[in-house]
C-alpha positions in Angstrom: 125.6 104.0 73.2 121.9 104.1 73.7 119.3 101.8 75.6 118.6 99.8 72.1 122.1 99.3 71.5 122.6 97.8 75.0 119.5 95.4 74.6 119.8 94.7 70.9 123.8 94.8 70.0 124.5 95.2 66.2 126.0 92.2 64.6 129.7 91.4 64.1 131.1 90.1 60.7 134.1 87.8 61.1 136.3 86.3 58.4 138.5 83.3 59.4 141.4 83.0 56.8 144.2 80.5 56.7 146.7 82.9 58.2 144.6 85.8 59.7 141.2 86.7 61.3 139.4 89.8 60.2 136.5 91.4 62.7 134.1 94.3 61.5 131.0 95.8 63.0 129.2 99.1 62.7 131.9 100.9 64.7 135.4 99.7 63.6 137.4 96.7 62.4 140.2 94.6 63.6 142.6 92.2 61.9 145.4 90.0 63.5 147.5 87.2 62.2 147.1 83.5 63.3 149.3 80.2 62.9 148.0 77.0 62.0 149.4 73.4 62.4 150.1 71.1 59.6 146.6 69.4 59.6 144.9 72.9 59.3 143.9 73.3 62.9 144.6 76.4 64.8 148.0 76.2 67.0 147.1 76.6 70.7 148.4 80.1 71.2 146.4 81.2 68.1 143.3 79.7 69.6 143.9 81.7 72.9 144.6 84.9 70.9 141.6 84.5 68.8 139.3 84.2 71.8 140.8 87.3 73.6 140.9 89.5 70.7 137.3 88.8 69.8 136.2 89.5 73.4 138.2 92.6 73.6 136.7 93.7 70.3 133.3 93.2 71.3 133.8 94.9 74.9 130.6 93.2 76.1 129.7 93.1 79.8 128.6 89.8 81.5 125.0 91.1 81.9 124.6 92.2 78.2 122.9 89.8 75.7 125.0 87.7 73.2 126.1 89.1 69.9 124.9 87.8 66.6 128.2 86.6 64.6 128.2 86.3 60.8 131.3 84.0 60.2 132.7 83.4 56.8 135.5 80.5 56.5 137.8 80.0 53.7 137.8 77.9 50.7 140.4 75.4 52.0 138.8 71.9 52.3 135.4 73.1 51.0 133.5 70.9 48.5 130.9 73.0 46.4 128.5 71.3 44.2 125.1 71.6 42.4 122.8 68.6 42.7 119.5 67.9 40.9 117.0 66.3 43.5 113.1 65.8 42.9 111.0 68.6 44.0 109.9 68.1 47.5 108.9 70.4 50.5 111.5 71.8 52.6 111.1 69.1 55.2 111.7 66.3 52.9 114.4 68.2 51.0 116.8 67.6 53.8 116.4 64.0 53.8 116.7 63.8 50.0 119.9 65.9 50.0 121.3 63.6 52.9 121.2 60.6 50.5 122.6 62.5 47.7 125.6 63.8 49.8 126.2 60.0 51.0 126.4 59.2 47.2 128.3 62.3 46.1 130.7 63.1 48.9 133.5 61.1 50.4 132.1 61.5 54.0 128.9 60.8 55.3 126.6 63.8 56.2 127.1 63.4 60.0 130.7 63.8 59.6 130.3 67.2 57.5 129.1 70.6 58.2 127.0 71.2 55.3 124.3 73.7 54.0 122.2 74.1 50.9 120.6 76.6 49.0 118.4 77.1 46.0 119.9 77.9 42.5 118.2 80.9 40.9 115.3 83.0 42.1 112.8 80.2 41.5 113.2 76.4 41.3 114.4 75.0 37.8 112.1 72.3 37.0 113.0 70.0 34.6 111.2 66.6 34.5 110.2 67.3 38.2 113.5 68.2 39.7 115.1 71.2 41.1 118.9 72.4 41.2 120.4 72.9 44.7 123.7 74.2 45.6 125.4 72.3 48.5 128.4 73.1 50.2 130.4 71.0 52.7 133.4 70.9 54.9 134.7 68.6 57.7 132.8 69.1 60.9 136.0 69.7 63.0 136.4 72.7 61.2 133.1 74.4 62.2 133.5 72.9 65.8 136.8 74.4 66.5 135.3 77.9 65.8 132.3 77.2 67.8 134.6 76.3 70.9 136.3 79.4 70.5 133.4 81.8 69.9 131.2 80.0 72.8 133.5 82.0 75.3 133.2 85.1 73.6 129.5 85.9 74.2 128.4 85.6 70.5 125.9 83.3 68.5 127.6 82.4 65.4 126.4 81.4 62.0 128.7 80.2 59.3 128.9 80.6 55.7 131.7 80.6 52.9 133.9 83.5 52.3 133.8 82.9 48.5 130.0 83.1 48.5 130.2 86.4 50.8 132.4 88.2 48.0 129.7 87.5 45.5 127.8 90.3 47.0 130.4 92.6 46.1 131.0 91.4 42.5 128.9 93.0 39.7 126.2 90.6 38.0 127.3 89.0 34.7 124.9 87.5 32.4 127.6 85.2 30.9 129.2 84.5 34.2 132.7 85.6 35.7 135.4 84.6 37.9 136.1 86.3 41.1 139.9 86.0 42.3 140.8 87.1 46.0 144.6 87.6 46.7 145.6 87.3 50.0 149.4 87.4 51.2 150.0 83.5 50.8 147.2 82.1 49.1 144.2 83.1 46.7 140.6 81.9 46.6 138.9 81.3 43.3 135.2 81.7 42.9 133.6 80.6 39.4 130.0 81.9 38.7 127.6 81.4 35.9 124.2 83.2 35.3 122.6 81.5 38.4 125.3 81.9 40.8 128.4 80.1 42.3 129.6 76.9 40.6 132.9 76.0 42.2 135.3 77.4 44.6 139.1 76.7 44.5 142.0 77.5 46.9 145.3 78.5 44.8 148.8 78.2 46.6 149.6 81.5 45.0 149.4 85.0 47.0 151.0 88.4 46.9 153.9 86.9 48.9 154.9 85.0 45.9 155.9 88.2 44.1 157.8 89.4 47.0 159.6 86.1 47.3 160.5 86.2 43.7 161.9 89.7 43.9 163.9 88.7 46.9 165.2 85.7 45.4 167.1 87.9 42.6 170.3 88.9 43.8 170.8 92.7 44.4 166.8 93.2 44.9 166.0 94.4 48.5 162.4 95.2 48.2 160.2 95.1 51.2 157.0 93.1 51.2 154.4 96.0 51.3 151.1 95.4 49.7 150.7 96.8 46.3 154.5 98.2 46.9 155.8 95.9 44.2 153.9 97.4 41.3 155.6 100.7 41.2 159.0 99.1 40.6 161.2 101.1 37.9 162.6 98.7 35.3 165.6 101.0 34.5 166.6 100.5 38.1 166.8 96.7 37.5 165.6 94.8 34.4 165.5 91.7 36.7 162.5 93.3 38.6 160.1 92.8 35.5 161.3 89.5 35.0 160.6 88.2 38.4 157.3 89.5 38.3 156.3 88.2 35.3 157.3 84.7 36.3 155.0 84.9 39.3 152.1 86.4 37.2 152.6 83.7 34.6 152.3 81.1 37.2 149.0 82.7 38.5 147.7 83.1 35.0 148.2 79.5 34.0 146.2 78.4 37.1 143.3 80.7 36.1 143.2 80.0 32.3 140.9 77.0 32.5 138.2 78.9 34.4 138.7 82.4 32.6 137.9 81.4 28.9 134.7 83.5 28.0 134.4 85.0 31.6 135.1 88.4 33.0 137.8 88.4 35.9 137.3 90.4 38.9 140.6 90.6 41.3 140.0 91.7 44.8 142.2 91.8 47.8 146.0 92.4 48.2 147.6 94.1 45.3 144.4 93.9 43.1 145.2 97.3 41.5 148.5 96.2 40.1 147.6 92.4 39.5 144.5 93.1 37.4 146.3 94.9 34.5 149.0 92.3 34.5 146.5 89.6 34.3 144.6 91.6 31.5 147.7 91.2 29.4 148.0 87.6 29.6 144.2 86.4 29.8 142.3 89.3 27.9 140.9 92.6 28.6 138.2 91.4 30.6 140.0 91.6 34.0 139.3 94.5 36.4 139.9 95.3 40.2 137.3 95.7 42.9 138.2 98.0 45.5 136.7 98.7 48.8 137.0 101.3 51.4 140.5 100.9 53.1 140.4 100.2 57.0 141.5 97.5 59.3 139.3 94.7 59.2 137.7 95.8 56.0 137.7 93.0 53.2 135.5 91.9 50.4 134.3 88.9 52.5 133.4 91.2 55.7 132.1 93.9 53.6 130.0 91.5 51.5 128.5 90.0 54.7 127.5 93.3 56.2 126.0 94.3 52.6 124.1 91.1 52.5 122.7 91.1 55.9 122.0 94.9 55.9 120.0 94.5 52.4 117.9 91.7 53.2 117.6 92.0 57.2 118.6 88.5 57.7 121.3 86.0 56.4 120.8 85.6 52.6 123.6 83.4 52.2 124.1 79.7 52.2 124.6 78.6 55.8 126.9 75.6 57.0 125.3 73.5 59.7 126.8 71.1 62.1 125.8 68.6 64.8 122.2 67.8 63.4 121.1 64.9 61.6 118.7 66.7 59.5 121.0 69.7 58.7 119.8 71.9 61.4 121.9 74.7 62.7 124.4 74.2 65.5 122.8 74.9 68.8 125.2 77.5 70.7 125.9 77.1 74.3 123.4 78.4 76.7 124.0 81.8 78.1 123.5 81.4 81.8 124.7 84.9 82.4 122.1 86.2 80.4 119.4 84.1 82.2 121.0 85.2 85.5 120.9 89.1 84.5 117.2 88.5 83.4 116.3 86.8 86.6 118.0 89.7 88.5 115.9 92.2 86.5 112.7 90.4 87.5 113.5 90.3 91.0 114.4 93.9 91.0 111.1 94.8 89.1 109.3 92.8 91.9 111.0 94.9 94.6 110.1 98.2 92.7 106.5 97.3 91.8 105.2 98.5 95.2 106.8 101.8 94.8 105.7 102.1 91.4 102.3 101.0 92.3 102.2 103.7 95.0 103.2 106.3 92.9 100.6 105.5 90.2 97.6 104.9 92.8 98.3 108.0 94.8 96.1 110.5 92.9 93.2 108.1 93.2 93.7 107.3 96.8 94.2 111.2 97.8 90.9 111.8 96.1 89.3 109.0 98.1 90.6 110.3 101.5 89.4 113.6 100.7 85.9 112.2 100.2 86.1 110.3 103.2 87.3 113.4 105.4 84.1 115.4 103.9 81.7 112.7 104.8 83.3 112.6 108.5 82.5 116.1 108.9 78.9 115.3 108.2 78.8 112.6 111.0 77.7 114.8 113.8 74.6 116.2 112.0 73.6 112.6 111.0 74.2 111.2 114.6 71.7 114.2 115.7 69.0 113.5 113.2 69.1 109.7 113.9 68.8 110.3 117.9 65.8 112.5 117.0 64.2 109.9 114.9 64.9 107.2 117.4 63.2 109.4 120.2 60.2 109.9 118.1 59.9 106.2 117.3 60.3 105.2 121.0 57.9 107.9 122.4 55.1 107.6 119.6 51.5 106.8 121.1 50.2 103.5 120.0 47.1 105.0 118.3 46.9 102.9 115.3 47.4 99.6 117.6 44.7 100.7 119.8 42.3 101.5 117.1 43.1 98.1 115.5 42.2 96.4 118.7 38.8 98.3 119.1 37.9 97.4 115.5 38.6 93.7 116.2 36.9 93.2 119.5 33.8 95.2 118.6 30.6 93.3 118.0 28.8 93.5 114.8 26.3 96.6 114.7 28.6 98.7 117.3 28.7 102.3 116.5 31.5 104.6 118.0 30.2 107.9 118.7 33.5 109.4 120.2 36.9 108.3 120.9 39.7 110.1 122.7 43.3 109.3 123.5 46.3 111.2 124.9 50.0 110.5 125.1 49.9 109.3 128.7 47.5 106.4 127.4 44.1 107.5 128.9 41.3 106.2 126.5 37.8 107.3 126.7 35.1 106.4 124.2 31.1 106.5 123.7 29.6 103.8 121.7 26.0 102.3 121.0 25.7 98.7 121.3 22.7 96.4 120.2 22.3 94.6 123.6 23.9 94.5 127.2 25.6 91.0 126.4 27.5 92.8 123.8 28.7 95.4 126.2 29.9 93.0 128.6 31.6 90.9 125.6 33.3 94.0 124.4 34.8 94.8 127.9 35.9 91.4 128.4 37.7 91.1 124.9 39.5 94.5 125.8 40.7 93.2 129.0 41.9 89.8 127.5 43.9 91.3 124.7 46.4 92.5 127.2 46.7 95.8 125.7 44.6 97.9 128.0 44.5 98.0 131.9 41.7 99.6 134.1 39.2 98.9 131.5 35.9 100.3 133.3 32.3 100.9 132.0 31.5 104.2 133.6 27.9 104.8 132.1 25.3 102.6 130.7 22.0 103.9 129.5 19.3 103.0 126.8 19.9 104.7 123.5 17.7 107.8 122.9 15.8 105.9 120.1 15.4 102.8 122.4 17.1 100.6 119.9 20.3 99.5 121.7 22.5 100.3 124.7 24.7 103.6 125.1 27.8 103.3 127.1 30.7 105.4 128.0 33.9 103.4 128.8 37.6 104.4 130.0 40.7 102.5 129.9 44.6 102.9 130.3 47.2 101.7 127.6 49.7 99.5 129.3 53.4 100.6 129.2 55.2 98.9 126.4 57.4 96.8 128.8 54.0 95.1 130.5 52.1 94.4 127.3 51.3 91.1 126.3 52.7 90.0 122.8 50.5 91.1 119.9 50.2 89.0 116.7 51.3 90.2 113.4 48.8 92.9 112.4 47.0 92.6 109.0 45.3 95.2 107.4 42.2 94.9 105.1 44.2 94.4 102.0 46.0 91.4 103.3 49.5 93.1 103.6 51.4 92.2 106.8 52.9 94.9 108.9 54.3 94.7 112.3 53.8 97.0 115.3 57.1 98.9 115.9 57.2 98.4 119.5 55.3 95.2 120.1 56.3 91.6 119.7 53.9 88.9 118.4 51.0 88.0 120.9 50.1 84.6 122.1 47.7 82.4 120.1 45.0 82.3 123.2 45.1 86.1 123.5 44.4 86.7 119.9 41.8 84.1 119.5 39.9 85.4 122.6 40.3 89.1 121.1 39.1 88.2 117.8 36.2 85.8 118.7 33.0 86.4 117.2 29.5 85.2 118.3 27.6 82.8 115.9 25.4 84.9 113.2 21.7 84.7 113.7 19.8 83.4 110.8 16.8 85.6 111.1 18.8 88.9 112.0 18.6 91.5 109.3 21.8 93.3 108.3 22.6 96.4 110.1 24.2 99.5 109.2 27.2 100.9 111.6 28.6 104.3 111.8 32.2 105.1 112.1 33.4 107.6 114.6 32.7 110.5 112.3 29.4 109.3 111.4 30.0 107.7 107.9 28.1 104.6 107.4 29.8 101.5 107.1 28.9 98.4 104.8 26.5 96.1 106.2 27.8 93.2 108.2 26.2 89.7 107.9 
């Protein structure tokens, strides 16, 4: 037994006869007798035995899914008719058939288990009508079997055993008669070119011959199936007489249906009965034999062949308990849903472990990468400390030059400028007037960036066109500097000094203040510290 068989069990085929029940699946078969009450219902002991035998035959665990069961019932109490109804869709066909059943059958559709099947391969349209085969039986018959099968873990569907046997019967263009002989009764199915026409239950069986033989004095034959056909007339001339009387009774019942039709005999004693009927009804009488085995009958084998050939139930199905002819809903399977819930719970419990196994390779790679990066952390820390040291100890040369450029008066020319890491500043510049020298020193002091701003030397310029001075100053420590405003370069992009916060507005306004321009003052050229001329100032 593999996993597919556990989850999708093969179907089982069941035949409910008047005095027996046959079971057949892909593995084995089973047959056992039953007893019925005068009304046709199963005796209480037989009901219990049928349920226990079916459960034992299936041998299914509680957690396994329910088995699909194709069930065939006998012809007793069954009415089979062909009805011509207007062409309509499948949805309207059920309503139309209900009206026809109310008119044609003695019971209402709600009191019947009935089903329909299209006659032939395509609808026969004659005046906008189609022919439909309808079979009906009392609902109590199907409900009794449903109650028994509900406790056997099966989902049943029902059809007629005479219709199941037609899948074994060879096709005949002119029609045929199928006679199935059992021990105590026989079932007759009449077919034409399009399919079944009628079914009959005959009170004649293989037991009739046995009883006829036993009724003759001196005949002590046992009732073996197919055993009576080998009787030797020389032993007792009355043997043939008893058999002939029983077969004459059967032939008289078949004669109205056998005219012009071929007769196929199946069931108990078919090999011996067919030749005897041929001598009474004509040469067109043949037996149909199947492989012997317990549970093997023409009905169960026909069901299996029909389902295996078509992949579904191709026969007419009987439905009960629905106003529109819908299938009878089997009882729910709480054990199946419980097993499904348990499986889902188990899957939730196992999901973290499965997820860990699936994600383990990826996590191992990430951990290896993290460990490799952690080995580089000491090098990164040393490089970061070195960069921080450089940033904290770098001289403020650019800020000092920027303040010199902002505070110098127009026309000022710097001849030399020196600064060291200790913050000592010394410069030599040429200014146009002594007032500009005083103003330049005052702005440097007010900027808050320098301390000890002193003019060490102040003499006239060599060309007598200005004042040459030498000045010294000390850059204040970063902790003592006054905040500086955001420094803006000549392109208008803003940048901030790395170690200085923003200066106050008063300090910046004083540091960058310029004297009002003179209307009669010609433009002058100033030189950069390297001696390059600058653009004229106005």
